[in-house]
C-alpha positions as CSV (number, residue, x, y, z in Angstrom):
1,M,2.5,-6.2,-31.1
2,N,0.3,-9.3,-30.9
3,Y,-1.0,-10.9,-27.7
4,Q,1.9,-13.2,-27.0
5,Q,4.4,-10.3,-27.5
6,A,2.3,-8.2,-25.1
7,Y,2.1,-10.9,-22.5
8,G,5.8,-11.6,-23.0
9,Y,6.5,-7.9,-22.2
10,V,4.9,-8.1,-18.8
11,E,6.8,-11.4,-18.2
12,S,10.1,-9.8,-19.1
13,L,9.6,-7.3,-16.3
14,S,9.4,-10.0,-13.6
15,G,12.9,-9.2,-12.5
16,V,11.8,-5.6,-11.5
17,G,9.9,-7.2,-8.6
18,I,7.6,-5.4,-6.1
19,I,8.5,-1.7,-5.4
20,P,5.8,0.1,-3.4
21,G,5.3,3.7,-4.2
22,L,3.1,5.9,-6.5
23,E,5.8,7.9,-8.4
24,R,6.1,5.5,-11.3
25,I,2.4,4.8,-11.7
26,R,1.6,8.5,-11.5
27,E,4.1,9.3,-14.3
28,L,2.9,6.4,-16.4
29,C,-0.7,7.4,-16.1
30,K,0.1,11.0,-16.9
31,R,1.8,9.9,-20.1
32,L,-1.3,7.9,-21.0
33,G,-3.6,10.8,-20.4
34,D,-4.6,10.0,-16.8
35,P,-7.4,7.6,-17.8
36,Q,-8.1,6.8,-14.1
37,N,-9.5,10.3,-13.7
38,E,-12.4,9.4,-16.1
39,L,-13.6,6.5,-13.9
40,R,-15.9,6.1,-10.9
41,I,-14.1,3.9,-8.5
42,I,-15.2,1.3,-5.9
43,H,-11.8,0.4,-4.2
44,V,-11.2,-2.8,-2.3
45,A,-8.4,-3.4,0.2
46,G,-7.7,-6.1,2.8
47,T,-5.6,-9.2,3.4
48,N,-8.2,-11.9,2.4
49,G,-11.6,-11.8,0.6
50,K,-10.8,-8.9,-1.7
51,G,-11.4,-10.7,-4.9
52,S,-14.6,-12.4,-3.8
53,T,-16.0,-9.1,-2.4
54,A,-15.0,-7.2,-5.5
55,S,-16.7,-9.9,-7.7
56,Y,-19.9,-9.7,-5.7
57,T,-20.0,-5.9,-6.1
58,A,-19.2,-5.9,-9.8
59,S,-21.8,-8.6,-10.4
60,V,-24.5,-6.6,-8.6
61,L,-23.7,-3.4,-10.5
62,K,-23.8,-5.4,-13.8
63,C,-27.2,-6.7,-12.9
64,A,-28.3,-3.2,-12.1
65,G,-27.6,-2.3,-15.7
66,Y,-24.2,-0.6,-15.3
67,K,-21.2,-1.2,-17.5
68,T,-18.8,-2.3,-14.8
69,G,-15.1,-2.9,-15.0
70,L,-13.4,-5.3,-12.7
71,F,-9.6,-5.4,-12.0
72,V,-8.4,-8.2,-9.8
73,S,-5.4,-10.4,-9.2
74,P,-4.0,-12.9,-9.3
75,A,-5.5,-14.9,-12.1
76,V,-6.2,-18.6,-11.6
77,R,-6.8,-20.0,-15.1
78,D,-6.4,-17.3,-17.7
79,Y,-4.2,-14.3,-17.3
80,R,-6.8,-12.1,-18.8
81,E,-9.2,-12.8,-15.9
82,K,-7.6,-9.7,-14.3
83,F,-9.3,-7.3,-16.7
84,R,-13.1,-7.8,-17.1
85,I,-16.2,-5.9,-18.1
86,G,-19.3,-7.7,-17.0
87,N,-18.7,-11.4,-17.6
88,R,-16.2,-10.8,-20.4
89,M,-12.4,-10.8,-20.2
90,I,-10.4,-8.3,-22.3
91,S,-9.9,-9.7,-25.7
92,Q,-6.4,-10.7,-26.8
93,K,-6.5,-8.1,-29.6
94,K,-7.5,-5.3,-27.3
95,Y,-5.0,-6.3,-24.7
96,A,-2.2,-6.2,-27.3
97,E,-3.3,-2.8,-28.6
98,I,-3.4,-1.2,-25.2
99,M,-0.1,-2.8,-24.1
100,E,1.6,-1.3,-27.1
101,D,0.6,2.1,-25.9
102,V,1.6,1.3,-22.3
103,K,5.0,-0.1,-23.3
104,A,5.7,3.0,-25.4
105,A,5.0,5.2,-22.4
106,C,7.2,3.0,-20.2
107,D,10.1,3.1,-22.7
108,D,9.7,6.9,-22.9
109,M,9.8,7.1,-19.1
110,V,13.0,5.1,-18.9
111,S,14.7,7.1,-21.7
112,N,13.9,10.2,-19.6
113,G,15.5,8.9,-16.5
114,F,12.5,7.5,-14.7
115,E,12.5,4.0,-13.1
116,Q,11.0,1.2,-15.1
117,P,7.4,0.6,-13.9
118,T,6.8,-2.8,-12.2
119,P,4.7,-5.5,-13.8
120,F,1.7,-4.7,-11.5
121,E,2.0,-1.0,-12.4
122,V,2.0,-1.8,-16.1
123,E,-1.1,-4.0,-15.6
124,T,-2.8,-1.3,-13.5
125,A,-2.2,1.3,-16.1
126,L,-3.5,-1.0,-18.8
127,A,-6.7,-1.7,-16.8
128,F,-7.3,2.1,-16.5
129,V,-6.9,2.6,-20.2
130,F,-9.1,-0.3,-21.0
131,F,-12.0,0.8,-18.7
132,A,-11.7,4.4,-19.8
133,R,-11.8,3.6,-23.5
134,E,-14.8,1.3,-22.9
135,A,-16.6,4.1,-21.0
136,C,-17.4,2.0,-18.0
137,D,-20.0,3.4,-15.6
138,F,-18.1,2.0,-12.6
139,V,-14.8,0.2,-11.9
140,V,-14.4,-2.1,-9.0
141,L,-10.7,-2.0,-8.2
142,E,-8.9,-4.6,-6.1
143,C,-5.7,-3.5,-4.4
144,G,-2.7,-5.7,-5.2
145,M,-0.9,-5.9,-1.9
146,G,-1.3,-3.0,0.5
147,G,-3.3,0.2,-0.1
148,Q,-1.5,3.5,0.7
149,M,1.5,2.7,-1.6
150,D,-0.4,0.3,-3.9
151,S,-0.4,1.3,-7.6
152,T,-4.2,1.2,-7.7
153,N,-4.2,4.1,-5.2
154,V,-3.3,6.6,-7.9
155,V,-7.1,7.0,-8.3
156,E,-9.0,10.0,-7.0
157,N,-12.6,9.6,-8.0
158,T,-13.4,7.0,-5.3
159,L,-17.1,6.8,-4.2
160,V,-16.8,3.9,-1.8
161,E,-13.9,1.9,-0.3
162,M,-14.2,-1.5,1.2
163,I,-11.8,-3.1,3.7
164,T,-12.1,-6.9,4.0
165,S,-10.5,-9.1,6.7
166,V,-7.0,-7.7,7.7
167,G,-4.3,-10.1,8.9
168,M,-0.6,-10.8,8.8
169,D,0.8,-11.0,5.3
170,H,3.4,-9.2,3.2
171,M,5.0,-8.0,6.4
172,K,8.2,-7.1,4.6
173,F,6.3,-4.3,2.8
174,L,3.3,-3.5,5.1
175,G,4.6,-3.7,8.7
176,N,5.0,-6.2,11.5
177,S,1.7,-5.7,13.3
178,V,-2.0,-5.8,12.4
179,K,-2.2,-2.1,13.3
180,E,0.6,-1.2,10.9
181,I,-0.9,-3.3,8.1
182,A,-4.4,-1.8,8.8
183,K,-2.8,1.7,8.4
184,Q,-1.5,0.7,4.9
185,K,-4.9,-0.8,3.9
186,A,-6.8,2.3,5.1
187,G,-4.5,4.5,2.9
188,I,-7.0,4.1,0.1
189,I,-9.6,6.3,1.9
190,K,-10.3,9.5,0.0
191,P,-11.9,12.7,1.2
192,G,-15.7,12.7,0.6
193,S,-15.9,9.0,0.1
194,T,-17.3,6.4,2.4
195,I,-15.3,3.5,3.8
196,I,-17.2,0.3,4.5
197,C,-15.1,-1.8,6.9
198,M,-15.7,-5.5,7.7
199,E,-16.1,-6.1,11.5
200,Q,-12.9,-7.5,12.9
201,C,-10.4,-6.9,15.7
202,G,-10.6,-3.6,17.5
203,E,-7.1,-2.5,16.5
204,V,-8.1,-2.6,12.8
205,L,-11.3,-0.7,13.3
206,E,-9.7,1.9,15.4
207,V,-7.1,2.7,12.7
208,V,-9.7,2.8,9.9
209,R,-12.1,5.0,11.8
210,Q,-9.3,7.4,12.7
211,I,-8.0,7.7,9.1
212,A,-11.6,8.2,7.8
213,C,-12.1,11.0,10.3
214,E,-8.8,12.7,9.4
215,R,-9.6,12.6,5.7
216,G,-13.3,13.7,6.0
217,A,-14.7,10.4,4.8
218,G,-17.7,8.5,6.1
219,F,-17.3,5.3,8.1
220,E,-19.7,2.3,8.0
221,L,-19.3,-1.0,9.8
222,S,-20.3,-4.2,7.9
223,S,-21.0,-7.2,10.2
224,E,-21.7,-10.8,9.5
225,S,-24.1,-10.5,12.5
226,E,-26.5,-8.7,10.1
227,A,-27.3,-12.1,8.6
228,T,-29.8,-14.4,10.1
229,D,-31.0,-17.9,9.3
230,I,-27.7,-18.9,7.6
231,H,-27.6,-22.1,5.6
232,Y,-24.1,-23.3,4.7
233,G,-23.3,-25.5,1.7
234,L,-20.4,-26.2,-0.6
235,E,-22.4,-25.4,-3.8
236,K,-25.1,-23.1,-2.4
237,Q,-25.4,-21.0,0.7
238,S,-28.2,-18.6,1.8
239,F,-28.9,-16.1,4.5
240,R,-31.4,-13.4,5.4
241,L,-30.8,-9.6,5.5
242,E,-33.1,-7.0,6.8
243,N,-35.2,-5.4,4.0
244,L,-33.9,-7.9,1.4
245,G,-35.1,-11.3,2.7
246,R,-33.3,-14.5,1.7
247,L,-30.2,-14.1,-0.4
248,E,-28.3,-16.9,-2.1
249,I,-24.6,-17.2,-3.0
250,H,-22.7,-20.0,-4.8
251,L,-19.3,-19.4,-3.3
252,A,-18.4,-21.8,-0.5
253,G,-16.8,-20.9,2.7
254,E,-18.1,-19.7,6.0
255,F,-16.3,-16.4,5.4
256,Q,-18.2,-15.8,2.1
257,I,-21.3,-14.6,4.1
258,A,-19.3,-11.7,5.5
259,N,-17.8,-10.9,2.1
260,A,-21.3,-10.9,0.4
261,I,-22.7,-8.6,3.2
262,L,-19.8,-6.2,2.7
263,A,-20.6,-6.0,-1.0
264,V,-24.3,-5.4,-0.3
265,N,-23.5,-2.6,2.1
266,A,-21.2,-1.0,-0.4
267,C,-24.1,-1.1,-3.0
268,R,-26.4,0.4,-0.4
269,E,-24.0,3.3,0.1
270,L,-24.1,3.9,-3.7
271,V,-27.9,4.0,-3.5
272,K,-27.6,6.7,-0.8
273,R,-25.4,8.6,-3.3
274,G,-28.1,8.6,-5.9
275,Y,-27.3,5.5,-8.0
276,A,-30.2,3.1,-8.8
277,I,-29.5,-0.4,-7.6
278,P,-32.8,-2.4,-7.3
279,E,-33.2,-5.2,-4.8
280,K,-33.5,-7.6,-7.7
281,A,-30.0,-6.6,-8.9
282,I,-28.6,-7.4,-5.5
283,R,-30.3,-10.7,-5.3
284,E,-29.3,-11.7,-8.9
285,G,-25.8,-10.3,-8.7
286,L,-24.9,-12.3,-5.5
287,A,-26.4,-15.5,-7.0
288,E,-24.5,-15.1,-10.3
289,T,-21.1,-14.4,-8.8
290,I,-18.4,-17.0,-9.6
291,W,-14.9,-16.8,-8.3
292,P,-12.9,-20.0,-8.9
293,G,-10.1,-21.1,-6.5
294,R,-11.9,-20.2,-3.3
295,L,-13.2,-23.4,-1.8
296,T,-14.2,-24.6,-5.3
297,V,-15.4,-28.1,-6.0
298,I,-13.6,-29.5,-9.0
299,G,-14.4,-33.2,-8.7
300,K,-16.8,-35.6,-6.9
301,K,-16.5,-39.1,-5.6
302,P,-14.1,-38.4,-4.0
303,L,-15.0,-34.8,-3.4
304,F,-12.1,-32.6,-4.7
305,V,-11.9,-29.1,-3.4
306,I,-9.4,-26.3,-4.0
307,D,-8.8,-23.2,-2.0
308,G,-6.3,-20.3,-2.2
309,A,-5.5,-20.2,1.6
310,H,-1.9,-18.9,1.5
311,N,-1.5,-16.9,4.7
312,E,-2.4,-17.2,8.4
313,D,-5.8,-15.4,8.2
314,A,-6.9,-17.5,5.2
315,A,-5.7,-20.7,6.9
316,R,-7.7,-19.9,10.0
317,K,-10.8,-19.4,7.8
318,L,-10.1,-22.6,5.9
319,A,-9.9,-24.5,9.2
320,K,-13.3,-23.1,10.2
321,S,-14.8,-24.2,6.9
322,I,-13.3,-27.7,7.2
323,E,-15.2,-28.0,10.6
324,I,-18.4,-26.9,9.0
325,Y,-18.3,-28.7,5.6
326,F,-16.2,-31.8,6.3
327,T,-17.1,-33.0,9.8
328,N,-16.2,-36.7,10.3
329,K,-14.7,-36.9,6.8
330,R,-11.4,-38.5,6.0
331,I,-9.3,-35.7,4.3
332,I,-6.3,-35.9,2.0
333,Y,-4.4,-32.6,1.6
334,I,-2.4,-31.4,-1.4
335,I,-0.4,-28.3,-0.3
336,G,1.9,-26.0,-2.3
337,V,3.1,-22.7,-1.0
338,L,5.4,-19.8,-1.7
339,K,8.6,-19.5,0.3
340,D,7.9,-15.9,1.4
341,K,4.6,-16.9,3.1
342,D,4.3,-17.9,6.8
343,Y,3.8,-21.6,5.9
344,G,4.6,-22.6,9.4
345,R,1.4,-21.0,10.7
346,I,-0.6,-22.4,7.8
347,I,0.6,-25.9,8.7
348,E,-0.1,-25.3,12.4
349,L,-3.7,-24.2,11.8
350,T,-4.7,-26.9,9.3
351,A,-2.5,-30.1,9.7
352,K,-4.6,-31.7,12.4
353,Y,-7.6,-32.2,10.1
354,A,-5.7,-34.2,7.5
355,D,-5.4,-38.0,7.4
356,Q,-2.6,-37.8,4.7
357,I,-0.7,-34.8,3.3
358,I,0.9,-34.5,-0.2
359,T,3.3,-31.6,-0.9
360,V,3.9,-30.1,-4.3
361,T,6.1,-27.4,-5.7
362,P,4.0,-24.7,-7.4
363,P,5.3,-24.8,-11.0
364,E,6.8,-22.0,-13.0
365,N,7.1,-19.7,-9.9
366,P,10.5,-18.5,-8.7
367,R,9.0,-17.8,-5.3
368,A,7.8,-21.4,-4.9
369,L,8.8,-23.4,-1.8
370,E,10.2,-26.8,-2.8
371,A,7.9,-29.7,-2.0
372,L,10.6,-31.5,0.0
373,D,11.3,-28.5,2.2
374,L,7.5,-28.1,2.9
375,A,7.3,-31.8,3.7
376,K,10.1,-31.5,6.2
377,E,8.3,-28.7,7.9
378,I,5.0,-30.6,8.0
379,A,6.7,-33.8,9.3
380,K,7.4,-31.9,12.6
381,V,3.7,-31.9,13.4
382,H,2.1,-34.6,11.1
383,P,3.5,-38.1,10.5
384,A,1.8,-38.9,7.2
385,V,3.4,-36.6,4.6
386,T,4.5,-37.5,1.1
387,V,6.4,-35.5,-1.6
388,S,5.1,-35.3,-5.2
389,S,7.1,-34.3,-8.2
390,S,4.4,-32.4,-10.0
391,P,0.7,-31.3,-9.6
392,E,-0.2,-34.2,-11.9
393,E,1.5,-36.7,-9.6
394,A,0.0,-35.1,-6.6
395,V,-3.5,-35.6,-8.0
396,E,-2.8,-39.2,-9.0
397,M,-1.5,-39.9,-5.5
398,A,-4.4,-38.2,-3.8
399,K,-6.9,-40.2,-5.9
400,L,-5.2,-43.5,-5.0
401,L,-5.3,-42.6,-1.3
402,A,-8.9,-41.4,-1.2
403,G,-12.1,-43.5,-1.1
404,K,-15.3,-42.3,-2.8
405,E,-16.6,-40.8,0.4
406,D,-13.3,-39.0,1.3
407,V,-12.3,-35.5,0.6
408,I,-9.2,-34.2,-1.3
409,L,-8.5,-30.7,-0.3
410,A,-5.8,-28.8,-2.3
411,F,-4.8,-25.4,-1.0
412,G,-2.0,-22.8,-0.6
413,S,-0.7,-20.7,-3.5
414,L,-3.2,-19.7,-6.1
415,S,-0.4,-20.1,-8.7
416,Y,-0.9,-23.8,-9.0
417,L,-4.6,-24.2,-8.5
418,G,-5.4,-23.5,-12.1
419,R,-3.2,-26.4,-13.1
420,L,-5.2,-28.7,-10.8
421,M,-8.4,-27.5,-12.5
422,D,-7.0,-28.3,-15.9
423,I,-5.9,-31.7,-14.7
424,M,-9.4,-32.4,-13.3
425,E,-11.0,-31.0,-16.5
426,Y,-13.1,-28.6,-14.5
427,D,-16.0,-27.4,-16.5
428,K,-14.8,-24.2,-18.0
429,K,-18.4,-23.0,-18.3
430,K,-18.5,-22.6,-14.5
431,A,-15.6,-20.2,-14.6
432,P,-15.8,-16.5,-15.5
433,C,-13.4,-17.2,-18.4
434,G,-11.8,-20.0,-20.3
435,R,-8.7,-22.0,-19.8
436,G,-5.3,-20.4,-19.9
437,R,-2.2,-19.6,-18.1
438,G,-2.5,-18.0,-14.7
439,K,-0.2,-15.2,-13.6
440,K,2.6,-16.1,-11.2
441,N,1.3,-14.5,-8.1
442,G,0.0,-14.9,-4.6
């Protein structure tokens, strides 16, 4: 099996869809020798901010000298972004070798009457095998969708869990209230571990505290209020933390301060557990973290920014960032979303800041909302909306509409942002990996 065949196998499973539950992943991992049991896990759940927080944490651990695996989704530019050790993606050769073993285990399962594992379960199992074979010291593991029934939750050797911002998304699978969704997210808590929870609404904190208590886990609150002297910027931000002084990050967005603090507090918990993480590693790890697609600048004059705000909570955070970074600026939007998202709320929270809005259909995604349908929805609240036929046309239209001092802001589904980066010839050296095809997700 070569890389294209291996990648094609995962693509061929797309019809299986999303099926919550741990039965299939447990059986699959068992047939692969339960590689997840060889790993020390830092587990990250939440609605928004998981990928950034996981990346900060993995970067700090790398700078502390630990061989650190990172499993995240979705990918933005290259599918193999999902599986990383340090700054390196899994090689195509290694991916194909491991996928051959994973496929054989899946085929054996099916022949013995088990259900076919889902694409995400296959990827999760591959990640476990990869990190175990490479003898990683730590693995930072991002939940795919929920927590309790997420395939990543087959792990047992969890040292620290993190819960980022929790909001309304994936209600079909996770519940119709913030409380129900929080219960699913908190399902990753393991006995003897410590959960670090981002400060947020009382309902979420109440649920997380209760489950931590029931499972004999420690509970720590992480708050943005721990930061003082905050300096915001699109390409550099800084803040002070007690005992660490001034820290610098290069991810934009007001919300990134809270994500970075959550990662720092998780690392402080690891120090309490006896792991050496010098202050220098925290400082360097935060500063080195790159996570494209989250309020990322991909062009200047006009300023061109992309962001993966694809649900209500993320749209609210994006609106706050617009107020901070783009005050008194004329803004042209490019928006592409998936039809199973609450795009009505996304529009409601963000439309007022735009001078012009261009809609696009995220390409090669069966869940994509047609640009015309999105435009009809936007037209209910904003008069200046135009439909584009492709991401390329959307970029061309936006450039024609924007002056040198204006802002082009593209957001919505992460599944088309990688295409925009390619169109704009975004410097691939700034990304944690090279160009490539992103996975159809999120």
